C-alpha positions in Angstrom: 4.5 -31.0 -26.3 1.8 -29.3 -25.0 -0.5 -30.4 -21.9 -3.7 -28.5 -20.6 -4.7 -30.2 -17.0 -8.1 -29.4 -15.7 -7.9 -25.6 -16.5 -10.6 -23.8 -16.1 -10.4 -19.7 -16.6 -12.7 -16.8 -15.2 -13.8 -13.7 -16.6 -14.4 -12.0 -13.6 -17.4 -14.1 -12.2 -18.4 -15.7 -15.6 -16.6 -18.8 -15.5 -15.1 -19.7 -20.0 -13.2 -22.6 -19.3 -14.5 -25.7 -17.3 -11.7 -28.9 -16.1 -10.2 -28.2 -19.7 -7.4 -31.2 -20.3 -6.0 -32.3 -23.9 -2.3 -32.8 -25.2 -0.6 -31.7 -27.9 2.2 -34.2 -29.4 5.4 -32.3 -31.1 4.8 -32.0 -34.6 0.9 -32.6 -35.2 -1.6 -29.8 -36.2 -4.0 -29.9 -33.8 -7.3 -28.0 -34.3 -9.9 -27.1 -31.4 -13.5 -26.5 -32.8 -16.9 -25.3 -32.0 -19.6 -22.7 -31.3 -18.9 -19.2 -31.2 -18.3 -18.7 -27.8 -17.9 -22.6 -27.0 -14.0 -20.9 -25.3 -11.6 -21.5 -27.7 -10.2 -18.3 -28.1 -9.9 -18.2 -24.0 -8.0 -21.3 -24.6 -5.5 -19.7 -26.2 -5.3 -17.2 -24.2 -4.8 -18.9 -21.1 -1.6 -20.9 -23.0 -0.4 -17.7 -23.7 -0.8 -16.0 -19.9 -3.2 -13.2 -21.4 -5.9 -15.0 -19.5 -4.4 -16.6 -16.9 -6.4 -19.9 -15.3 -7.6 -19.6 -12.1 -6.8 -23.4 -11.4 -5.7 -26.1 -12.6 -1.7 -26.2 -15.0 -0.7 -25.7 -18.2 3.3 -27.5 -19.2 4.7 -26.8 -22.5 7.4 -29.1 -22.9 7.0 -30.7 -19.5 7.7 -26.8 -17.4 4.6 -25.3 -15.9 3.5 -22.3 -17.4 1.3 -20.9 -14.7 2.5 -17.3 -13.4 4.6 -17.1 -16.5 3.9 -13.5 -18.5 3.2 -13.6 -22.1 6.4 -12.5 -23.2 8.4 -15.2 -21.6 6.0 -17.4 -22.9 6.5 -16.4 -26.7 10.4 -16.9 -25.3 10.7 -20.1 -24.4 9.0 -20.7 -27.9 4.6 -20.7 -27.8 3.9 -17.9 -30.6 0.2 -16.8 -31.7 -1.4 -15.2 -34.6 -4.6 -13.6 -32.9 -8.6 -13.9 -33.9 -8.9 -10.2 -36.0 -5.2 -10.7 -37.3 -4.4 -7.3 -34.7 -1.3 -6.3 -36.7 -0.4 -2.7 -36.2 -2.2 -0.8 -38.9 0.3 2.2 -39.4 3.0 0.4 -39.1 4.9 -1.0 -42.5 4.8 -4.8 -43.1 8.6 -5.0 -42.4 7.9 -3.4 -39.0 5.0 -5.5 -37.8 7.1 -8.8 -38.9 10.0 -6.4 -36.4 7.8 -6.6 -33.7 7.7 -10.7 -34.1 10.9 -10.6 -33.7 11.5 -8.2 -30.5 12.6 -10.8 -28.5 15.4 -11.7 -30.4 19.2 -11.4 -30.8 20.0 -13.8 -33.7 20.3 -11.3 -36.2 21.6 -14.1 -38.8 18.7 -15.8 -37.7 16.2 -13.4 -37.9 16.9 -12.4 -41.7 16.5 -16.1 -42.3 13.0 -15.5 -41.2 12.6 -12.6 -43.3 13.3 -14.3 -46.5 11.2 -17.3 -45.5 7.8 -15.6 -44.6 8.7 -14.0 -48.2 9.2 -17.3 -49.8 5.3 -18.4 -48.0 4.0 -15.2 -48.4 5.4 -13.3 -51.7 2.6 -10.6 -51.9 4.1 -9.7 -48.7 7.5 -9.1 -50.1 5.8 -6.6 -52.8 3.9 -5.1 -49.9 6.7 -4.5 -47.3 7.2 -1.0 -47.2 3.3 -0.6 -47.2 1.2 0.5 -43.8 -0.2 -3.0 -42.8 -3.9 -1.1 -42.5 -3.7 -1.1 -46.4 -3.6 -4.4 -46.7 -6.5 -6.8 -48.0 -8.0 -8.9 -45.2 -6.3 -12.1 -46.5 -2.9 -10.2 -46.9 -3.4 -9.1 -43.2 -3.8 -12.7 -42.3 -1.0 -13.7 -44.0 1.0 -10.9 -42.2 -0.3 -12.0 -38.7 1.0 -15.5 -39.4 4.0 -13.8 -40.6 4.6 -12.0 -37.8 3.9 -15.1 -35.3 6.5 -17.2 -37.2 9.5 -14.0 -36.8 9.3 -15.0 -32.9 10.6 -18.5 -34.3 8.5 -20.6 -32.7 8.4 -24.7 -31.6 4.6 -24.1 -31.4 2.5 -21.8 -33.2 -1.3 -20.4 -31.9 -3.7 -19.9 -34.7 -7.1 -18.2 -33.9 -9.8 -18.2 -36.6 -7.4 -17.8 -39.1 -9.7 -18.1 -42.5 -12.6 -15.6 -40.8 -14.0 -12.9 -43.1 -11.7 -14.4 -45.8 -13.1 -15.5 -49.3 -12.9 -19.9 -50.4 -9.7 -18.7 -52.2 -7.6 -17.0 -50.3 -8.9 -20.0 -47.2 -7.3 -22.9 -48.9 -4.3 -21.1 -49.8 -3.9 -20.3 -45.8 -4.3 -23.5 -45.0 -2.2 -25.2 -47.8 0.4 -22.5 -45.7 -0.2 -23.8 -42.7 0.6 -27.2 -43.6 3.6 -26.4 -45.0 4.8 -24.9 -42.2 4.2 -28.0 -40.3 5.5 -30.4 -42.3 9.1 -28.2 -43.4 9.8 -26.7 -40.0 8.1 -29.3 -38.2 6.7 -26.6 -36.3 3.7 -28.2 -34.4 0.1 -26.0 -34.3 -2.7 -25.8 -32.5 -5.4 -24.2 -34.7 -8.6 -22.9 -33.1 -11.8 -23.0 -36.6 -15.5 -22.4 -36.6 -14.6 -23.6 -40.3 -14.1 -27.3 -38.9 -14.1 -29.2 -42.3 -10.6 -27.4 -43.6 -9.5 -27.7 -40.0 -10.0 -31.2 -39.8 -9.0 -32.1 -43.5 -5.6 -30.7 -42.5 -5.2 -31.5 -38.6 -4.0 -34.7 -37.4 -6.5 -34.9 -34.1 -9.3 -32.7 -33.3 -10.9 -31.8 -30.1 -14.8 -30.1 -29.9 -16.0 -27.8 -27.3 -19.3 -26.8 -26.0 -20.3 -24.3 -23.2 -16.5 -24.2 -22.2 -15.9 -28.1 -21.6 -14.2 -30.8 -24.1 -17.4 -32.7 -25.2 -15.4 -34.9 -28.1 -12.0 -35.9 -29.1 -10.3 -38.0 -31.5 -8.2 -38.6 -35.1 -9.4 -35.7 -37.8 -10.8 -38.9 -39.8 -13.3 -39.8 -36.8 -14.7 -37.1 -36.5 -15.0 -36.2 -40.3 -17.2 -39.4 -40.0 -18.9 -38.6 -36.1 -22.7 -37.9 -36.8 -23.0 -35.0 -33.9 -20.1 -33.5 -35.6 -21.6 -33.7 -39.1 -24.2 -32.0 -37.9 -23.4 -29.5 -35.6 -20.6 -28.1 -37.4 -20.0 -29.9 -40.8 -23.5 -28.9 -42.3 -24.5 -32.3 -43.1 
């Protein structure tokens, strides 16, 4: 479904990604793990067209995303819940969700997706008239994921969904991520520092170090890898 081929991405003169290649198959949960500053968020930003790669190519369903604007990438079926949530704090929950569906014209489908996200996260229905900035951290993360789902993506990009959340909320969020994948056959690309939790729900994973892919394999292989255990699992 998604293929990165020799991606090199820069911020000015600083190279953030070095010859990054990876594949995501339809229906999978793929996780990208690594330390802070490894290049994980830049990988997602490159896919979304926010920080276009200087060289290499990104193929989505066989078509290049090179030179495609971020809004057109969303319309093709790729949506992201970014690191730090980046909800609109002064807009209500409903207005934030409306923004997620901004490019859509199928009113019936949009209403169905409102119902779906409120089924996934009932607390958002209760808070639907509240400004997003008044929600707790966990509720804001639920809103960020729901806003991304309102674009009805075939590929959902999630950047650090567990960041700053209590363990109980983290477990709830990851359970919902699995549910989205299984119920909708939505393909999920998960960037996560909580490697143990991410690898438990993912089918496959990649390890990123200093802007390059250093290791890849099935989740069970990575969970059993001694280097991964030592560096990312605290074992």
